[in-house]
C-alpha positions as a printed NumPy array, in Angstrom:
array([[-12.016,  13.208, -74.001],
       [-15.171,  15.111, -73.325],
       [-16.254,  12.622, -70.804],
       [-12.852,  13.137, -68.938],
       [-13.464,  16.917, -68.939],
       [-16.993,  16.631, -67.591],
       [-15.694,  14.184, -64.801],
       [-12.797,  16.618, -64.023],
       [-15.184,  19.575, -63.864],
       [-17.544,  17.729, -61.653],
       [-14.838,  16.811, -59.247],
       [-13.515,  20.381, -59.086],
       [-16.913,  21.751, -58.408],
       [-17.444,  19.16 , -55.711],
       [-14.079,  19.833, -54.092],
       [-14.706,  23.703, -54.015],
       [-18.148,  23.073, -52.475],
       [-16.987,  20.737, -49.918],
       [-13.799,  22.637, -48.81 ],
       [-15.957,  25.388, -47.175],
       [-17.573,  22.67 , -45.177],
       [-14.533,  21.012, -44.003],
       [-12.876,  24.392, -43.191],
       [-15.788,  25.226, -40.938],
       [-15.696,  21.645, -39.199],
       [-12.271,  22.163, -38.185],
       [-12.805,  25.23 , -36.056],
       [-12.601,  24.579, -32.355],
       [-15.289,  25.719, -29.991],
       [-14.48 ,  28.827, -28.154],
       [-16.441,  27.927, -25.048],
       [-16.165,  25.107, -22.619],
       [-18.44 ,  24.032, -19.795],
       [-17.385,  24.178, -16.18 ],
       [-19.203,  22.351, -13.403],
       [-19.673,  24.274, -10.076],
       [-21.986,  21.75 ,  -8.553],
       [-19.456,  21.064,  -5.743],
       [-20.234,  24.496,  -4.279],
       [-23.941,  23.547,  -4.259],
       [-23.087,  20.384,  -2.458],
       [-21.276,  22.377,   0.217],
       [-24.31 ,  24.536,   0.731],
       [-26.583,  21.422,   0.85 ],
       [-24.325,  19.727,   3.36 ],
       [-24.408,  22.854,   5.619],
       [-28.222,  22.892,   5.248],
       [-28.763,  19.232,   6.186],
       [-26.227,  19.461,   9.042],
       [-28.122,  22.367,  10.523],
       [-31.459,  20.526,  10.384],
       [-29.802,  17.34 ,  11.822],
       [-28.466,  19.412,  14.639],
       [-31.773,  21.047,  15.23 ],
       [-33.482,  17.753,  15.465],
       [-30.942,  16.445,  17.924],
       [-31.227,  19.36 ,  20.253],
       [-33.489,  19.224,  23.252],
       [-34.312,  22.988,  23.458],
       [-34.19 ,  25.785,  20.795],
       [-34.664,  23.493,  17.95 ],
       [-37.05 ,  25.674,  15.807],
       [-34.506,  28.396,  15.085],
       [-31.769,  25.877,  14.072],
       [-34.141,  23.921,  11.932],
       [-35.374,  27.105,  10.321],
       [-31.86 ,  28.281,   9.551],
       [-31.118,  24.822,   7.926],
       [-34.246,  24.992,   5.687],
       [-33.439,  28.66 ,   4.846],
       [-29.923,  27.497,   3.89 ],
       [-31.502,  24.639,   1.784],
       [-33.845,  26.952,  -0.04 ],
       [-31.317,  29.933,  -0.635],
       [-27.881,  28.429,  -1.05 ],
       [-28.327,  27.127,  -4.584],
       [-29.966,  30.228,  -6.013],
       [-27.235,  32.404,  -4.432],
       [-24.433,  30.261,  -5.95 ],
       [-26.14 ,  30.334,  -9.325],
       [-26.303,  34.115,  -9.084],
       [-22.753,  34.255,  -8.226],
       [-21.769,  32.553, -11.468],
       [-24.218,  34.835, -13.42 ],
       [-26.747,  32.14 , -13.93 ],
       [-29.905,  33.954, -13.24 ],
       [-32.162,  31.4  , -14.965],
       [-30.533,  28.671, -13.02 ],
       [-31.201,  30.588,  -9.827],
       [-34.878,  31.   , -10.546],
       [-35.254,  27.266, -11.394],
       [-33.191,  26.237,  -8.368],
       [-35.441,  28.347,  -6.066],
       [-38.511,  26.816,  -7.801],
       [-37.299,  23.374,  -7.455],
       [-36.162,  23.861,  -3.751],
       [-39.586,  25.109,  -2.824],
       [-42.153,  23.563,  -5.235],
       [-40.842,  19.913,  -5.538],
       [-40.657,  19.135,  -1.786],
       [-44.139,  20.726,  -1.095],
       [-45.689,  18.846,  -4.053],
       [-44.145,  15.529,  -3.314],
       [-45.032,  16.016,   0.425],
       [-48.656,  16.425,  -0.302],
       [-48.56 ,  13.44 ,  -2.703],
       [-46.673,  11.485,  -0.083],
       [-49.253,  12.408,   2.696],
       [-52.354,  11.361,   0.468],
       [-50.544,   8.175,  -0.837],
       [-49.56 ,   7.041,   2.686],
       [-53.031,   7.609,   4.026],
       [-54.638,   6.004,   1.035],
       [-52.57 ,   2.862,   1.588],
       [-52.513,   2.801,   5.441],
       [-55.917,   4.18 ,   6.02 ],
       [-55.15 ,   7.004,   8.463],
       [-58.528,   6.849,  10.405],
       [-57.318,   4.252,  13.01 ],
       [-54.74 ,   4.13 ,  15.703],
       [-52.334,   6.693,  14.302],
       [-55.044,   9.06 ,  13.18 ],
       [-53.674,  12.305,  11.439],
       [-50.053,  11.268,  12.237],
       [-50.186,   9.248,   9.111],
       [-50.457,  12.35 ,   6.94 ],
       [-47.367,  13.741,   8.726],
       [-45.295,  10.517,   8.116],
       [-46.356,  10.518,   4.474],
       [-45.565,  14.339,   4.024],
       [-42.13 ,  13.855,   5.665],
       [-41.321,  10.87 ,   3.313],
       [-42.61 ,  12.553,   0.257],
       [-40.933,  15.837,   0.978],
       [-37.658,  14.226,   1.72 ],
       [-37.859,  12.525,  -1.651],
       [-38.723,  15.738,  -3.361],
       [-35.824,  17.533,  -1.641],
       [-33.384,  14.848,  -2.892],
       [-34.821,  15.046,  -6.375],
       [-34.439,  18.754,  -6.42 ],
       [-30.757,  18.461,  -5.208],
       [-29.875,  16.033,  -7.804],
       [-31.4  ,  18.181, -10.602],
       [-29.8  ,  21.342,  -9.202],
       [-26.288,  19.895,  -8.842],
       [-26.186,  17.686, -11.998],
       [-27.927,  19.955, -14.665],
       [-28.151,  23.581, -13.402],
       [-24.635,  23.992, -12.027],
       [-22.839,  24.488, -15.269],
       [-21.369,  27.709, -16.818],
       [-19.97 ,  28.313, -20.143],
       [-16.321,  29.843, -19.945],
       [-14.434,  31.196, -22.864],
       [-11.551,  29.025, -23.737],
       [ -8.243,  30.932, -23.919],
       [ -6.679,  31.091, -27.425],
       [ -3.355,  29.26 , -27.868],
       [ -1.622,  32.624, -28.332],
       [ -2.417,  33.664, -24.887],
       [ -1.199,  30.6  , -23.154],
       [  2.342,  30.572, -24.414],
       [  5.148,  29.188, -22.397],
       [  7.261,  32.308, -22.685],
       [  4.854,  34.023, -20.203],
       [  6.777,  34.793, -16.96 ],
       [  3.492,  34.612, -14.877],
       [  2.822,  31.154, -15.951],
       [  6.346,  29.899, -14.866],
       [  5.887,  31.702, -11.607],
       [  3.067,  29.652, -10.322],
       [  4.267,  26.2  , -11.526],
       [  2.889,  23.448,  -9.15 ],
       [  5.255,  21.013,  -7.547],
       [  2.871,  18.06 ,  -8.104],
       [ -0.021,  17.999, -10.541],
       [ -2.492,  15.262, -11.6  ],
       [ -5.381,  15.698, -13.957],
       [ -7.834,  13.188, -15.609],
       [-10.333,  13.819, -18.51 ],
       [-13.09 ,  11.578, -19.38 ]])
């Protein structure tokens, strides 16, 4: 009988202690993450298009290429600032400037280390290596910016505010809607 009471007391204490852990585990997060990288992709598409058009023109190419490179450097930070992500804007500007310059220098010295830029091509080898390395740096900066930095936390609405009796919710009901979650 004494053993049964000890076992019952131990089970009761364990249940009380574990009940607070399970109650806290059932609470849902109030924030969810939204990806706005598609806006960065639009800015990058415009930047690369301007550079491509500038390279294809016969005259007046420097202003179009400069506008394209300016759009490349500034579009990501402006979009991050519009979403209230100041740290992301600073990191994006640093990546957009620093990574292509660093990889361009590395590419120039690597290309000339392999191809020996003293011969027929001369100093043009440095330019080729810098363009290849800088292009890879730009691509890497874009991937990091769009995939990892373009995320914002948005407060999830409580179930009480998303009721079906709200006349505004029924006013804007779509005719066709499809959604997927992974």
